[in-house]
C-alpha positions as CSV (number, residue, x, y, z in Angstrom):
1,X,6.8,-5.1,-16.3
2,X,7.9,-3.3,-13.7
3,X,11.2,-0.6,-12.7
4,X,12.9,-1.6,-9.5
5,X,16.0,0.0,-8.0
6,X,18.1,-1.7,-5.6
7,X,19.9,0.9,-2.9
8,X,22.5,-0.4,-0.6
9,X,24.6,1.8,1.9
10,X,27.5,-0.6,3.7
11,X,26.8,0.0,7.2
12,X,23.8,1.5,9.6
13,X,25.3,4.7,10.1
14,X,25.2,5.6,6.2
15,X,22.2,7.5,4.8
16,X,20.7,5.8,2.0
17,X,19.2,9.4,0.8
18,X,20.8,10.2,-1.8
19,X,20.6,7.2,-3.8
20,X,16.8,7.4,-2.8
21,X,16.4,10.9,-4.5
22,X,18.5,9.7,-7.8
23,X,15.5,6.8,-7.9
24,X,12.7,9.0,-7.7
25,X,13.9,11.1,-10.3
26,X,13.9,8.3,-12.7
27,X,10.7,7.6,-11.8
28,X,10.8,4.7,-9.3
29,X,7.8,4.4,-6.9
30,X,9.1,4.5,-3.5
31,X,7.6,0.9,-3.2
32,X,9.6,-0.3,-5.5
33,X,12.6,0.7,-3.9
34,X,14.8,-2.6,-2.0
35,X,17.1,-1.0,0.9
36,X,19.8,-2.6,2.3
37,X,22.6,-1.5,5.1
38,X,25.0,-3.9,4.3
39,X,28.3,-4.7,3.0
40,X,28.8,-5.7,-0.3
41,X,31.1,-8.4,0.5
42,X,28.3,-11.0,-1.0
43,X,25.1,-11.3,-1.9
44,X,23.5,-12.4,1.8
45,X,21.2,-9.2,2.1
46,X,17.6,-10.0,2.8
47,X,16.0,-7.2,0.8
48,X,18.6,-8.3,-2.3
49,X,17.2,-11.6,-2.3
50,X,13.6,-10.5,-1.7
51,X,14.0,-8.4,-4.9
52,X,15.8,-11.3,-6.9
53,X,12.9,-14.0,-6.0
54,X,9.9,-11.2,-7.0
55,X,11.1,-9.8,-10.4
56,X,10.4,-11.4,-13.4
57,X,11.4,-11.4,-17.2
58,X,10.6,-8.2,-18.5
59,X,11.3,-5.9,-15.5
60,X,14.0,-3.6,-14.8
61,X,16.1,-3.5,-12.0
62,X,18.0,0.2,-11.4
63,X,21.1,0.7,-9.1
64,X,23.3,3.8,-8.5
65,X,26.4,2.1,-9.5
66,X,27.7,-1.8,-9.9
67,X,29.7,-1.8,-6.7
68,X,25.8,-1.2,-5.2
69,X,25.2,-4.8,-6.8
70,X,28.5,-6.4,-4.8
71,X,31.7,-6.0,-4.0
72,X,32.9,-8.9,-5.1
73,X,34.2,-10.2,-8.3
74,X,32.4,-13.0,-9.0
75,X,29.4,-12.3,-7.1
76,X,29.1,-9.5,-10.0
77,X,29.5,-11.8,-12.7
78,X,27.2,-14.4,-11.5
79,X,23.8,-11.6,-10.6
80,X,24.3,-9.9,-13.5
81,X,24.2,-13.0,-15.7
82,X,22.1,-14.4,-13.4
83,X,19.2,-11.3,-14.4
84,X,20.5,-11.8,-18.0
85,X,19.4,-15.5,-18.1
86,X,16.0,-15.0,-16.4
87,X,14.8,-11.6,-19.1
88,X,15.9,-9.1,-16.3
89,X,16.9,-5.5,-17.2
90,X,19.5,-4.3,-15.8
91,X,20.8,-0.4,-15.7
92,X,23.4,1.4,-13.6
93,X,23.3,5.1,-12.9
94,X,27.2,6.0,-13.0
95,X,28.0,3.0,-15.5
96,X,25.6,3.0,-18.6
97,X,27.8,1.7,-20.4
98,X,26.6,-1.7,-18.5
99,X,23.0,-1.2,-18.9
100,X,21.5,-4.5,-20.4
101,X,20.1,-4.0,-23.6
102,X,16.4,-4.3,-24.6
103,X,17.2,-6.2,-27.9
104,X,19.7,-9.4,-28.5
105,X,23.2,-8.7,-29.7
106,X,24.1,-10.7,-32.4
107,X,27.9,-8.5,-32.7
108,X,30.4,-11.1,-30.9
109,X,32.7,-7.9,-30.3
110,X,30.4,-5.9,-28.9
111,X,29.2,-8.5,-26.2
112,X,32.6,-9.1,-25.5
113,X,33.4,-6.0,-24.8
114,X,30.2,-5.4,-22.4
115,X,31.9,-8.6,-21.0
116,X,35.6,-7.3,-20.8
117,X,33.9,-3.9,-19.4
118,X,32.1,-5.8,-16.4
119,X,34.9,-7.9,-15.6
120,X,37.4,-5.0,-14.9
121,X,34.7,-2.8,-13.2
122,X,33.8,-5.4,-10.9
123,X,37.6,-6.4,-10.3
124,X,37.8,-2.7,-9.2
125,X,35.0,-3.3,-7.0
126,X,36.4,-5.3,-4.7
127,X,40.2,-4.0,-5.6
128,X,37.9,-1.0,-3.6
129,X,37.0,-3.0,-1.0
130,X,39.8,-4.9,-0.1
131,X,41.6,-1.4,0.5
132,X,39.2,-0.2,2.5
133,X,39.5,-3.3,4.9
134,X,43.3,-2.9,4.8
135,X,43.4,0.8,5.5
136,X,40.4,0.2,8.8
137,X,43.0,-2.4,10.1
138,X,45.9,-0.4,9.9
139,X,43.5,2.4,11.5
140,X,42.9,-0.4,14.3
141,X,46.3,-1.5,15.1
142,X,47.3,2.3,15.5
143,X,44.5,3.0,17.2
144,X,45.0,-0.6,19.8
145,X,48.2,0.3,19.5
146,X,47.8,4.0,21.4
147,X,45.1,2.3,23.7
148,X,42.5,4.2,21.8
149,X,40.4,1.4,20.5
150,X,37.5,0.6,21.6
151,X,35.5,-1.9,19.1
152,X,31.8,-1.5,17.7
153,X,29.5,-2.9,19.8
154,X,26.4,-4.3,19.0
155,X,23.1,-3.4,20.9
156,X,23.0,-6.6,22.7
157,X,24.8,-6.2,26.0
158,X,26.3,-9.0,28.4
159,X,24.8,-9.6,31.7
160,X,21.2,-10.5,33.1
161,X,18.4,-11.0,30.5
162,X,20.6,-9.4,27.8
163,X,23.1,-12.0,27.6
164,X,20.3,-14.9,27.8
165,X,19.0,-13.5,24.8
166,X,22.3,-13.6,22.9
167,X,22.4,-16.9,23.8
168,X,19.3,-18.1,22.5
169,X,20.1,-16.0,19.1
170,X,23.0,-17.6,18.4
171,X,21.9,-21.3,19.1
172,X,18.7,-20.0,16.9
173,X,20.9,-19.0,14.3
174,X,23.2,-22.5,14.6
175,X,19.7,-24.9,14.6
176,X,18.9,-23.2,11.0
177,X,16.8,-20.5,12.0
178,X,16.7,-17.5,9.2
179,X,17.8,-14.1,10.2
180,X,14.3,-12.9,9.1
181,X,13.0,-14.9,12.1
182,X,15.1,-14.3,14.1
183,X,15.1,-10.5,13.9
184,X,10.9,-10.9,14.3
185,X,11.0,-13.6,17.3
186,X,13.8,-11.5,19.5
187,X,12.8,-7.9,18.3
188,X,16.1,-7.5,17.4
189,X,18.2,-5.4,14.0
190,X,19.3,-7.2,11.4
191,X,22.7,-5.6,11.4
192,X,22.4,-6.0,15.2
193,X,22.6,-10.2,14.6
194,X,24.9,-9.6,11.9
195,X,27.4,-8.1,14.1
196,X,27.0,-10.6,17.1
197,X,27.4,-13.4,14.7
198,X,30.4,-11.9,13.2
199,X,31.7,-10.9,17.1
200,X,30.9,-14.5,18.2
201,X,32.8,-15.9,15.0
202,X,30.1,-17.7,14.1
203,X,29.2,-15.7,10.2
204,X,31.7,-13.9,9.0
């Protein structure tokens, strides 16, 4: 039985140091920490999926918060249920009331209460993300109106070999090559690949 930690920040510009420090205090070994720098809009994150495929019955996964698992209501519910069904225990530093019990709970009222709390917190997590996106959109609209918005650029630039490289990455993705294999082949970061695909309207 192994204890793992899952750590997520929303972008490459954010720092995961606080979450790492909290996990160390709980005794999680660095090699058992899985870190993603991706939005919580879905669970399509390489390190999360790697951890999900690794854990077995009796293992424990610690999250800083339910929002680190996902900011999508249905994903939170589905992923939580997935771990329970596979005998993996979950712990949440900020929401200990969501920690999965080590023993079977027969009290149906207690089970229903836990499910209600999970549903509410999952809904709040998604609502917060939607509010953040709305504020960002409003800020961008104002910046555009004032001629100050430049947008976020990928590390790949147009012109010459870089443009050929971008086209090759896009074509590879369209042909079913995984993000992990694209990253290795073209020596480019996962975040850069996702931003390129989003910019081209291929993946959102």
